[in-house]
C-alpha positions as CSV (number, residue, x, y, z in Angstrom):
1,M,-32.9,1.8,-57.7
2,K,-32.2,3.0,-54.2
3,K,-34.7,0.5,-52.9
4,G,-32.9,-2.3,-54.6
5,K,-29.5,-1.4,-53.1
6,E,-31.0,-0.8,-49.6
7,A,-32.8,-4.1,-49.8
8,M,-29.6,-5.8,-50.9
9,L,-27.6,-4.2,-48.1
10,S,-30.2,-5.0,-45.5
11,D,-30.4,-8.6,-46.7
12,H,-26.6,-9.0,-46.2
13,M,-26.6,-7.1,-42.8
14,E,-29.6,-8.8,-41.3
15,G,-27.7,-10.7,-38.6
16,F,-25.1,-8.0,-38.1
17,Q,-25.1,-6.1,-34.8
18,E,-22.3,-4.3,-33.1
19,K,-20.4,-6.2,-30.5
20,R,-21.6,-4.0,-27.6
21,F,-25.2,-4.8,-28.3
22,Q,-24.4,-8.5,-28.5
23,E,-22.9,-8.6,-25.0
24,K,-25.0,-10.3,-22.4
25,P,-25.1,-8.5,-19.1
26,I,-22.3,-9.4,-16.7
27,N,-23.1,-9.9,-13.0
28,Y,-20.2,-8.1,-11.4
29,N,-21.4,-9.3,-8.0
30,A,-20.5,-12.8,-9.0
31,Y,-16.8,-11.9,-8.6
32,E,-15.4,-12.7,-5.2
33,V,-14.4,-9.9,-2.9
34,S,-10.9,-11.2,-2.7
35,F,-10.6,-11.0,-6.5
36,R,-12.0,-7.5,-6.5
37,R,-9.5,-6.4,-3.8
38,W,-6.7,-8.0,-5.7
39,L,-7.6,-6.4,-9.0
40,V,-8.0,-3.0,-7.4
41,G,-4.6,-3.5,-5.8
42,Q,-3.0,-4.4,-9.1
43,I,-4.5,-1.3,-10.8
44,D,-3.6,1.0,-8.0
45,A,-0.1,-0.2,-8.0
46,E,0.0,0.4,-11.8
47,K,0.9,-3.3,-12.4
48,M,-2.2,-3.6,-14.6
49,S,-4.2,-1.1,-16.6
50,F,-8.0,-0.9,-16.9
51,Q,-7.8,-2.2,-20.5
52,Q,-5.5,-5.1,-19.5
53,A,-8.0,-6.1,-16.7
54,R,-10.9,-5.9,-19.2
55,D,-9.1,-8.1,-21.7
56,R,-7.7,-10.6,-19.2
57,F,-10.9,-11.1,-17.2
58,D,-13.5,-10.4,-19.9
59,L,-15.1,-7.6,-17.9
60,G,-17.4,-6.2,-20.6
61,S,-18.1,-2.7,-21.8
62,Q,-18.9,-1.3,-18.3
63,Y,-15.5,-2.3,-17.0
64,R,-14.3,1.3,-16.2
65,R,-17.3,2.2,-14.2
66,I,-17.3,-1.1,-12.3
67,I,-13.5,-1.0,-11.5
68,R,-13.9,2.6,-10.3
69,N,-16.8,1.5,-8.1
70,W,-14.6,-1.3,-6.7
71,Q,-11.7,1.2,-6.2
72,E,-14.0,3.4,-4.1
73,R,-15.1,0.4,-2.1
74,Y,-11.9,-1.7,-1.7
75,S,-8.9,0.7,-2.3
76,D,-6.6,1.4,0.6
77,D,-5.9,5.0,1.6
78,I,-2.3,4.1,1.9
79,H,-0.7,2.3,-1.0
80,L,2.1,0.0,0.2
81,S,3.5,-0.9,-3.2
82,L,6.7,0.6,-4.4
83,Q,7.9,1.3,-7.9
84,A,11.0,-0.4,-9.1
85,M,14.2,1.6,-8.6
86,S,16.4,2.9,-11.4
87,G,20.1,2.2,-11.5
88,K,20.9,5.7,-10.2
89,E,18.5,5.2,-7.3
90,R,20.1,1.9,-6.4
91,T,23.6,3.4,-6.3
92,D,22.1,6.3,-4.2
93,V,20.6,3.6,-1.9
94,K,24.0,2.0,-1.5
95,A,25.6,5.3,-0.6
96,L,22.8,6.0,1.8
97,E,23.2,2.6,3.4
98,K,27.0,3.3,3.8
99,R,26.2,6.6,5.4
100,I,23.7,5.0,7.8
101,K,26.4,2.5,8.9
102,E,28.8,5.4,9.6
103,L,26.2,7.3,11.6
104,E,25.3,4.1,13.6
105,K,29.0,3.7,14.5
106,Q,29.1,7.4,15.6
107,L,25.9,6.9,17.6
108,E,27.4,3.8,19.3
109,L,30.6,5.8,20.2
110,A,28.5,8.7,21.6
111,K,26.4,6.3,23.7
112,M,29.6,4.7,25.1
113,K,31.0,8.2,25.8
114,N,27.8,9.2,27.6
115,V,27.9,6.0,29.8
116,G,31.6,6.7,30.6
117,L,30.9,10.4,31.5
118,N,27.9,9.4,33.7
119,T,30.0,6.8,35.4
120,M,32.7,9.3,36.1
121,I,30.1,11.8,37.5
122,D,28.6,9.0,39.7
123,I,32.1,8.1,41.1
124,A,33.0,11.8,41.7
125,E,29.7,12.5,43.5
126,Q,30.1,9.4,45.6
127,D,33.8,9.6,46.4
128,Y,34.2,13.4,46.8
129,K,30.7,14.1,48.0
130,L,30.1,16.7,45.3
131,E,26.8,17.6,43.7
132,I,27.7,17.8,40.0
133,R,24.3,17.1,38.5
134,K,21.6,19.7,38.8
135,K,18.5,18.7,40.9
136,S,15.4,18.6,38.8
137,G,12.2,20.3,40.0
138,P,11.5,23.8,41.4
139,K,14.2,25.8,43.0
140,Q,14.2,25.9,46.8
């Protein structure tokens, strides 16, 4: 009786194979370098996951190994992408920008004061023949 059930099951499953065995090999070298760099950038910036890349571009079962290989080859050491800021960070940024403007004003006033003081010293040295500034270099 077992032979009959096994025969019946095998008759119905004759054409069945798992999907991973049905895949034909993918030539990953056929992808352009610009595409590889772009995809690695998207994954590194966390704009796309490995699975999303696999599904979107039909990369096959070896997608993780291939993408990691591409990352080693094409990934930048310095990632230039930034994550989106939260609402609190945005308000912090506004406060920081305000502080920067205040400090820039203070710097401008300090520069003007420095120019004014240097001008006064120049006039005093010239008119009154005084040596106010120290001479640079070794003592004589």
